[in-house]
C-alpha positions as CSV (number, residue, x, y, z in Angstrom):
1,X,64.7,189.0,2.6
2,X,64.7,184.9,3.2
3,X,61.8,182.4,3.6
4,X,62.2,178.9,5.3
5,X,59.2,176.9,4.7
6,X,58.2,173.2,5.7
7,X,54.9,171.3,6.6
8,X,53.5,170.5,9.6
9,X,50.6,167.8,10.3
10,X,48.7,166.5,13.3
11,X,46.3,163.6,13.8
12,X,43.7,163.6,16.5
13,X,41.2,160.9,17.7
14,X,38.2,161.7,19.9
15,X,36.7,159.6,22.6
16,X,34.0,156.5,21.2
17,X,31.3,158.2,23.1
18,X,31.2,160.8,20.4
19,X,30.8,158.7,17.4
20,X,32.7,158.7,14.2
21,X,33.9,161.6,13.0
22,X,32.8,162.4,9.2
23,X,33.6,165.8,8.4
24,X,35.6,168.9,9.5
25,X,33.2,172.2,9.3
26,X,36.1,174.8,9.9
27,X,39.4,174.6,10.9
28,X,42.3,177.2,11.7
29,X,45.8,177.3,12.7
30,X,47.4,180.6,14.2
31,X,51.2,180.6,15.2
32,X,51.9,182.2,18.5
33,X,55.7,182.8,19.2
34,X,58.2,184.9,20.9
35,X,61.6,185.4,20.0
36,X,64.9,184.3,22.2
37,X,68.2,185.0,21.4
38,X,71.2,182.8,23.0
39,X,74.8,182.7,22.3
40,X,75.2,181.7,18.8
41,X,71.5,181.2,17.4
42,X,67.9,183.1,17.6
43,X,65.4,180.8,18.7
44,X,61.6,181.1,17.7
45,X,59.2,179.6,20.4
46,X,55.5,179.2,20.5
47,X,52.9,177.2,19.6
48,X,50.5,176.5,16.7
49,X,46.9,177.1,18.3
50,X,44.5,174.9,16.4
51,X,41.0,175.3,16.6
52,X,38.5,173.1,14.9
53,X,35.0,172.1,14.4
54,X,34.3,168.4,13.5
55,X,31.0,166.9,12.7
56,X,30.2,163.1,14.4
57,X,27.7,160.6,13.2
58,X,26.9,158.0,15.6
59,X,28.7,154.5,15.3
60,X,31.2,152.6,16.7
61,X,34.8,152.4,16.1
62,X,37.8,150.2,17.3
63,X,40.3,152.0,19.2
64,X,43.7,151.2,19.3
65,X,46.1,153.2,21.1
66,X,49.1,154.5,19.0
67,X,51.7,157.5,19.5
68,X,50.7,158.7,16.0
69,X,47.4,160.3,17.0
70,X,46.9,162.7,19.6
71,X,43.9,162.0,22.0
72,X,41.2,164.6,22.4
73,X,39.3,164.1,25.8
74,X,37.4,167.4,26.1
75,X,35.1,168.4,23.5
76,X,32.5,171.1,23.6
77,X,29.5,169.1,21.7
78,X,26.7,170.9,20.2
79,X,24.4,168.6,18.3
80,X,26.4,166.6,16.2
81,X,29.5,169.0,15.9
82,X,32.2,169.2,18.5
83,X,34.5,171.9,19.0
84,X,38.1,171.6,20.2
85,X,41.0,173.4,20.5
86,X,44.7,172.4,20.8
87,X,48.2,173.7,20.8
88,X,51.3,172.2,18.9
89,X,54.8,173.1,20.1
90,X,56.8,175.4,17.6
91,X,60.4,175.6,17.9
92,X,62.5,177.2,15.1
93,X,66.5,177.9,15.3
94,X,68.5,180.0,13.0
95,X,72.2,181.1,13.1
96,X,72.6,184.8,14.4
97,X,75.2,185.1,11.4
98,X,72.4,184.4,8.9
99,X,70.2,187.2,10.3
100,X,70.6,190.9,9.6
101,X,71.8,192.6,12.8
102,X,69.0,194.6,14.3
103,X,66.3,192.5,12.6
104,X,63.7,189.7,13.8
105,X,62.3,186.6,12.4
106,X,58.0,186.5,11.9
107,X,56.2,183.4,11.3
108,X,52.9,182.7,9.3
109,X,51.1,179.8,8.3
110,X,48.8,178.8,4.8
111,X,47.7,176.0,2.9
112,X,45.6,174.4,6.0
113,X,43.8,171.2,5.2
114,X,42.1,169.0,6.9
115,X,40.4,165.6,6.4
116,X,38.8,162.4,8.3
117,X,41.3,159.2,8.1
118,X,40.3,155.5,8.1
119,X,41.5,155.4,11.5
120,X,38.5,157.1,12.8
121,X,40.2,160.0,13.4
122,X,41.0,163.6,12.0
123,X,44.3,164.8,10.2
124,X,45.0,168.7,10.1
125,X,48.2,169.8,8.0
126,X,49.8,173.5,7.2
127,X,52.8,175.0,5.8
128,X,55.1,177.3,8.0
129,X,56.8,180.0,6.5
130,X,59.6,181.8,8.5
131,X,60.8,184.9,7.0
132,X,63.7,186.6,8.0
133,X,66.2,189.4,7.0
134,X,69.3,187.5,5.9
135,X,72.6,189.4,6.7
136,X,74.6,190.7,4.3
137,X,77.8,188.4,3.2
138,X,81.1,189.3,4.5
139,X,83.3,191.2,2.2
140,X,86.5,189.1,0.9
141,X,89.9,189.1,2.7
142,X,91.8,190.9,0.3
143,X,95.4,188.5,-0.3
144,X,98.7,190.6,0.0
145,X,100.8,190.4,-2.8
146,X,104.3,189.4,-1.6
147,X,107.0,192.1,-2.0
148,X,109.7,191.2,-4.3
149,X,113.2,190.7,-2.6
150,X,115.8,192.6,-5.1
151,X,118.8,190.1,-5.3
152,X,122.2,191.3,-6.3
153,X,124.4,189.1,-8.3
154,X,127.5,189.6,-9.6
155,X,129.4,187.0,-12.0
156,X,132.3,187.8,-14.8
157,X,131.3,186.5,-17.7
158,X,134.2,185.7,-20.5
159,X,132.7,187.1,-23.8
160,X,134.7,185.0,-26.2
161,X,133.4,181.9,-24.3
162,X,131.4,179.7,-26.5
163,X,128.6,180.4,-24.1
164,X,128.4,183.7,-22.8
165,X,126.1,182.9,-20.0
166,X,128.7,180.6,-18.2
167,X,131.1,182.5,-15.6
168,X,134.6,182.4,-16.9
169,X,137.1,180.5,-15.3
170,X,139.8,182.5,-13.7
171,X,143.4,180.7,-13.0
172,X,146.9,181.8,-11.5
173,X,149.4,182.0,-14.2
174,X,152.0,179.2,-14.0
175,X,154.1,177.5,-16.9
176,X,154.5,179.3,-20.1
177,X,151.7,181.7,-19.2
178,X,154.4,182.8,-16.4
179,X,157.2,182.9,-18.6
180,X,155.2,185.2,-21.0
181,X,154.0,187.9,-18.1
182,X,157.8,187.7,-17.6
183,X,159.4,188.4,-20.4
184,X,156.5,191.2,-20.9
185,X,158.1,192.6,-17.5
186,X,161.6,192.9,-18.6
187,X,163.4,196.5,-18.1
188,X,164.5,198.2,-20.9
189,X,167.6,197.3,-22.6
190,X,165.7,193.8,-23.6
191,X,163.6,193.4,-26.3
192,X,160.0,192.0,-25.8
193,X,158.8,190.0,-28.7
194,X,155.0,188.8,-28.3
195,X,153.6,185.5,-30.3
196,X,150.5,183.9,-30.5
197,X,150.3,181.3,-27.6
198,X,150.4,178.2,-29.8
199,X,154.2,179.2,-30.8
200,X,157.5,179.4,-29.1
201,X,158.2,182.3,-27.1
202,X,161.6,184.0,-28.4
203,X,163.8,186.5,-26.3
204,X,166.5,188.5,-27.2
205,X,169.0,190.2,-25.8
206,X,169.0,193.9,-26.7
207,X,172.5,195.2,-29.0
208,X,174.9,197.0,-26.7
């Protein structure tokens, strides 16, 4: 369950003929609302219905017009106590992705308080609680593991090289290397002598 909470207050003024408001005898605030669903939001619309008894005393006060006050013209006066009702508009919006599917938000109020003000008016305040079942968090999408692509690399390595990791350089035989290969390929009737590469190559004809 998730609860959103905020405070609301309203100030009221009355005709001078009623006198000066001195005491709030009792006050009640009742939310009356309905649920309206739109494309991507859930909207709670309605009113906060206020009922209040105010005690007046004789006296005059300056009456300054101001947008901060709500003017109450119709008062049911019984002796020194006047009774009035008033509806404060209500509009609450909640994203559909925040509310569990199939559930609906509810609204209630508490901490209702009231007092006369220095402007010869009264102030009524209350705390609003909007409760709703929160939608479960979406499961995280697993990140696919990339499949390694097999590669085949062939290289010929000279094992006698100082650095075996380096491929051996292959060259076509030329010069003295060619002559050595020629001697080794001679037909029978010739003697074949092999010497280290740093010596002179020697060829002898076989004895006839």
